[in-house]
C-alpha positions as CSV (number, residue, x, y, z in Angstrom):
1,X,4.4,-14.3,37.8
2,X,7.4,-15.5,35.8
3,X,5.6,-14.8,32.6
4,X,4.7,-11.3,33.6
5,X,8.3,-10.5,34.7
6,X,9.6,-12.0,31.4
7,X,7.2,-9.8,29.4
8,X,8.0,-6.7,31.3
9,X,11.7,-7.0,30.7
10,X,11.2,-8.0,27.1
11,X,8.8,-5.1,26.6
12,X,11.3,-2.5,27.9
13,X,14.1,-3.9,25.7
14,X,12.2,-4.7,22.6
15,X,10.1,-1.6,22.3
16,X,13.0,0.7,23.2
17,X,15.4,-0.8,20.7
18,X,12.6,-0.9,18.0
19,X,11.8,2.8,18.3
20,X,15.4,3.8,18.8
21,X,16.3,2.0,15.5
22,X,13.6,4.1,13.7
23,X,15.1,7.2,15.1
24,X,18.7,6.2,14.5
25,X,18.1,5.4,10.8
26,X,16.1,8.5,10.2
27,X,18.8,10.6,11.8
28,X,21.4,8.8,9.6
29,X,19.4,9.9,6.5
30,X,19.5,13.5,7.7
31,X,16.2,13.9,9.4
32,X,16.7,15.4,12.9
33,X,13.0,15.3,13.8
34,X,13.4,12.2,16.1
35,X,16.4,13.8,17.8
36,X,14.5,17.1,18.3
37,X,11.6,15.1,19.9
38,X,14.0,13.3,22.3
39,X,13.6,9.9,20.6
40,X,17.2,9.3,19.6
41,X,17.8,7.6,23.0
42,X,17.8,4.2,24.6
43,X,15.9,5.6,27.6
44,X,12.7,3.4,27.7
45,X,10.7,6.3,29.2
46,X,11.0,8.2,25.9
47,X,9.4,5.3,23.9
48,X,6.9,3.3,25.9
49,X,3.2,3.7,25.5
50,X,1.0,2.8,28.5
51,X,-1.8,1.2,26.5
52,X,0.5,-0.6,24.1
53,X,2.6,-1.9,26.9
54,X,-0.4,-3.2,28.9
55,X,-1.6,-5.0,25.8
56,X,1.8,-6.7,25.3
57,X,1.6,-8.0,28.9
58,X,-1.9,-9.4,28.4
59,X,-2.0,-10.5,24.8
60,X,1.6,-10.9,23.8
61,X,1.7,-8.0,21.3
62,X,1.4,-4.2,21.6
63,X,3.0,-1.0,20.5
64,X,5.2,1.9,21.6
65,X,5.0,5.6,20.9
66,X,5.6,6.2,17.1
67,X,8.8,8.0,16.3
68,X,8.0,11.3,14.5
69,X,9.8,11.7,11.1
70,X,9.7,14.2,8.3
71,X,9.2,12.1,5.1
72,X,9.9,15.1,2.9
73,X,13.4,15.4,4.3
74,X,13.9,11.6,4.0
75,X,12.6,11.3,0.4
76,X,14.9,14.2,-0.7
77,X,17.8,12.0,0.4
78,X,16.7,8.7,-1.2
79,X,13.4,7.3,-2.5
80,X,13.9,4.2,-0.4
81,X,14.8,6.1,2.8
82,X,11.3,6.0,4.3
83,X,11.1,2.3,3.7
84,X,14.4,1.7,5.4
85,X,13.5,3.9,8.4
86,X,10.3,1.8,8.7
87,X,12.1,-1.5,8.4
88,X,14.7,-0.6,11.0
89,X,12.3,-1.4,13.8
90,X,11.3,-4.9,12.8
91,X,14.8,-5.7,11.7
92,X,16.1,-4.7,15.2
93,X,13.6,-7.1,16.8
94,X,14.8,-9.9,14.5
95,X,18.3,-9.2,15.6
96,X,17.4,-9.2,19.2
97,X,15.7,-12.6,18.8
98,X,18.7,-14.0,16.9
99,X,21.1,-12.9,19.6
100,X,18.9,-14.3,22.4
101,X,18.7,-17.6,20.5
102,X,22.4,-18.2,20.4
103,X,22.7,-19.4,24.0
104,X,19.9,-21.9,23.3
105,X,21.2,-23.0,20.0
106,X,24.6,-23.8,21.4
107,X,23.2,-25.4,24.6
108,X,24.8,-22.8,26.8
109,X,21.6,-22.5,28.8
110,X,20.1,-25.8,30.1
111,X,16.5,-26.5,29.7
112,X,14.6,-25.8,32.9
113,X,10.8,-25.6,33.6
114,X,9.2,-22.4,34.9
115,X,6.4,-23.9,36.9
116,X,5.9,-23.0,40.6
117,X,8.6,-20.3,40.7
118,X,8.3,-16.6,41.0
119,X,11.1,-15.7,38.7
120,X,11.7,-17.1,35.2
121,X,14.6,-19.4,34.6
122,X,17.2,-18.2,32.0
123,X,15.8,-20.8,29.5
124,X,12.2,-19.6,29.9
125,X,13.1,-15.9,29.8
126,X,15.2,-16.3,26.6
127,X,12.4,-18.3,24.9
128,X,9.8,-15.7,25.8
129,X,12.2,-13.0,24.7
130,X,12.7,-14.6,21.3
131,X,9.0,-15.3,20.7
132,X,7.9,-11.8,21.6
133,X,10.6,-10.1,19.5
134,X,9.7,-12.4,16.5
135,X,6.0,-11.5,17.0
136,X,6.7,-7.8,17.1
137,X,8.9,-8.0,14.0
138,X,6.3,-10.0,12.0
139,X,3.3,-8.0,13.3
140,X,4.9,-4.7,12.4
141,X,5.5,-5.7,8.7
142,X,1.8,-6.3,8.1
143,X,1.2,-3.7,5.3
144,X,-1.6,-1.8,7.0
145,X,-1.4,1.7,8.5
146,X,0.0,2.6,11.0
147,X,2.3,-0.4,11.0
148,X,5.8,-0.3,9.5
149,X,4.8,-2.6,6.7
150,X,2.6,0.0,5.1
151,X,5.6,2.2,4.2
152,X,7.4,-0.9,2.8
153,X,4.3,-1.7,0.6
154,X,4.1,1.9,-0.5
155,X,7.7,1.8,-1.8
156,X,7.1,-1.5,-3.6
157,X,3.8,-0.6,-5.3
158,X,3.9,0.6,-8.9
159,X,3.1,4.3,-9.3
160,X,-0.2,3.4,-11.0
161,X,-1.5,1.7,-7.7
162,X,-0.5,4.6,-5.4
163,X,-3.7,6.6,-5.8
164,X,-5.8,3.7,-4.7
165,X,-3.3,3.0,-1.9
166,X,-3.6,6.6,-0.7
167,X,-7.4,6.3,-0.6
168,X,-7.3,3.2,1.6
169,X,-4.6,4.6,3.9
170,X,-7.0,6.4,6.3
171,X,-8.9,3.2,6.9
172,X,-5.8,1.3,8.0
173,X,-6.3,1.6,11.7
174,X,-9.9,0.6,11.5
175,X,-9.0,-2.5,9.3
176,X,-6.3,-3.4,11.9
177,X,-8.7,-3.2,14.8
178,X,-11.2,-5.4,13.0
179,X,-8.6,-8.0,12.1
180,X,-6.9,-8.0,15.5
181,X,-10.0,-7.8,17.8
182,X,-13.3,-8.3,16.0
183,X,-12.5,-11.2,13.8
184,X,-11.0,-13.4,16.6
185,X,-14.2,-12.7,18.6
186,X,-16.1,-14.2,15.6
187,X,-13.8,-17.2,15.5
188,X,-11.5,-16.1,12.7
189,X,-8.0,-15.2,14.0
190,X,-6.2,-14.1,10.8
191,X,-3.3,-12.7,12.7
192,X,-2.5,-16.0,14.4
193,X,-3.1,-17.9,11.1
194,X,-0.5,-15.7,9.4
195,X,2.0,-15.2,12.2
196,X,2.2,-18.5,14.0
197,X,3.7,-20.6,11.1
198,X,6.3,-17.8,10.5
199,X,7.2,-17.6,14.2
200,X,7.6,-21.3,14.4
201,X,9.7,-21.4,11.3
202,X,12.0,-18.6,12.5
203,X,12.2,-20.1,16.0
204,X,13.3,-23.4,14.5
205,X,15.8,-21.6,12.3
206,X,17.3,-19.5,15.1
207,X,17.2,-22.1,18.0
208,X,17.6,-25.3,16.0
């Protein structure tokens, strides 16, 4: 029960801030599409996706409703603007994890177990909050459509590689489904192999 409560609170905060950050940066670059769609808000109801939220509760990762943007408006402002709008979400999750780690790093919250209680202890909640936010940040920078990392890779690729990249883009969701669900069923969990060492490293860096 304590784990579920921790994940529900974390879900609401992490997804809301993540999507709001996309909308905020897009708006700052002159694209009012997120604002016109009611996404320039910290109201969780504007951002949460039912299926993605349920998956986070069960599996520890999920998604929210994507923030609509107009890439043509953004690119007219700056070639890197779409990349920064995409990175805003993962960066916000990293910042949330960093802020939540401060009470643990400076021993302001004592260690306390969570077993046999209905509500999470402050220590357990902060630890869960940090790990989930780190997971969301890292998962979203995987360079596969429709994740944020795809836009970052598109910006970094040389122009000669863009035609091949565009041909692969429509298959991104299918590739992601295979990697996240099919391969672990066959005994090859690439996501965990990639993400776990990074999460542990960042957790050690943030918490000490």
